[in-house]
N, C-alpha and C positions, 0 to 999 in steps of 0.2 A: 107579387113581384119576385122574380128569381134572384138568387144570390148574385149571379153575373150582372143583372140589371142594376141591383143595389150598389154593387161595387163600381160600376160604370158611372152611376149617378153621383156617388160620393166623390170619385176622383175627377169627374168633369164639372161638378158644381162647387162643392165646398172648398176644394183645394186649387181651383183654377187661379192662376196668378200671372205674374209678369213672365214674359217670354224672354229667354236668353237666346240671342242669335249668335251662332258660331259659324264663321266662314272658313272653309278649307280650300287651299289651292295646291295642286300637285301636277307634276309633269307626267305625261303618258310615256312609259318606257319605250324606247326605240323610235321616238318621234319628237318633233318640236312642239307638239300640242300641249297646252296647259289646260287643266280642267279646274273649274271653281264650283264648289258646292256649298250651299247654305243649309245649316241644320237649325231647327227651332226646338228648344228644350223648355218645358214649363218647369219652373223652379219656385216652389212656394216660399214665402217669407217664413221666418220662424213663427211669427204671430199667426199666420194662416194655418200653418201646420198644427200648432198647438190647439187652435180653435176648431179644427176639423173633426168630424165624427165619421167613423168608418164602420161598415157592417161587420159583424163577427165572421171570421173566416173559419170554415169547418175543417176538421182534421181528416185528411185523406188517409193517413196512417197515424194513429194516435200513439204517442203524444208529440211526435217530432215533425211530421210533414203536413202542412196546412195548405189550403187553397191559395193560389197566387204566390207561392213560394217556389224557389228553385233549390236544388241540392246538387252538390258536386261529389262525385265518387272518384277518388284517386288512389291508385295502387300500382304496383309493378305489373308488368305484362303477365298474363296467364294465371292470376290469382282469383278470378271470378267476378270482375266488375260487371261484365255483361249479364252474367247469370243473376247477380244481385239486382241489377236494374230491371231485368225482365221479370224477376220474382216480385219486385215491388209493383211493377205495372200490372201484373196479373192479380195481385192481392187487391189493389185499388179498383181495377176494372170489374172484378168479380166478387168483391166483398169478402175476400178470403183473409187468411192470416199469414204473416211473414215474420219470423223471428219474434213471435209474441205480439206483434203490432197488428192492429186491425183498423179498417176504416170506420169512422163514426157515421153510420147511415141513419137517415130518418125512416120512420115506418113506411114500408112499401118500396123503399129504395133497395137496389141490389148491387150497385156499384157506381163508380164515377167514370166519366169519359177520360180516356188516356190516349196520349200520342207518344208512341215509343219511336225515338229517332236513333238510328245507328248509322254512323258514317263510314264504317269499315266492312262489316260482314256482308256476305251475299245473302239475299232474301231467303234462299232455301235453308241456309244455316240458322237464320232467325226462326224460320218455321220449325225446324228440327228441335231447337232449344225450347220453343214454346210448347211443343207437344210433350216433351219430357217434363217441363216445369208445371204444366197443368195438373199432372198427377202428384207433384211434389209440394204444391202450395195448398195447405189444408183449407177447406171450406170455400173454395172458389166455386162460384155459380158459373158454370161454363157458358150457359146461354147468355147470361148478363155480360160476361167478359167478351164473348164473340161479337156482341152488339155495341159495346162501348169502347173497345180499344182498336187503335189503328197503328200500323207500322209504316215508317217511312225510312227507306234505305237511302242515304244521301252521299254515297262515296263518289258518284259521278257528277254531283251537283254542288255548286258553291252557294251556300245559304246567304252569301253576301249579295247575290243578285235577287232583285225583287221578284222576278218571274219564277225563281226557284223556291221562294218562300210562300207562294200562293197555295201549294198543296198543304202546307202547315196551317195556314189561315183557314183553309177549307176544313181540315181535320179538327180544328178548334172551334169552329163556328157553331152556333146553336142549331139544334136539329128540330 
C-alpha cells in the first residue's frame, strides 16, 4: 500500500467523526441576490484523535519538511522567496540538496512529485529561473526532476473557483 493510500485510510477510517455543518449566507455585490452555501467539516473528538494511528510521514527535506505539511515563506519584496521555493522544489523533485537539507528517499527512489504554484510571475520567467537553479542545486537528478515536478502559474485564475483548482488536483493525483 502506498504512503498516500495509507494516509487516506487513516484519515478516512480511524478519525472519521461527527460532521460540523456551517452555513454561510452572503449578498452578491451589485444585485439583490443572496447566496447560501453549506460547508461540512469533519472534526474528531479529542478521544478519537488520541486513539487514532497515523502512518509515518516521510521527510521531503530533512529535518523540517515532511509529507502532507505546508510551509510559508514570508519576506520583503525582492529578497529571493521565489528562488528559495523553486530551489526547494528542485531538491525535492530531483533528490538534490538545498542549504544542507536533502530528501529522505527509499532505495530506488530519485525524488518526490512536486507542484510549484506561482501566482505572479510569467511562465517564461519561471522557466528561466528553473534553468539557472538546476545548475545551482547540488545533486539534482535532472531526469527525475523533469518527470516529477509540475508548474502552475495562477495569476489569471482564482483558486477559489473549483474549475480552476482541477489542474492542481490533476497535478497531485496518482500516476
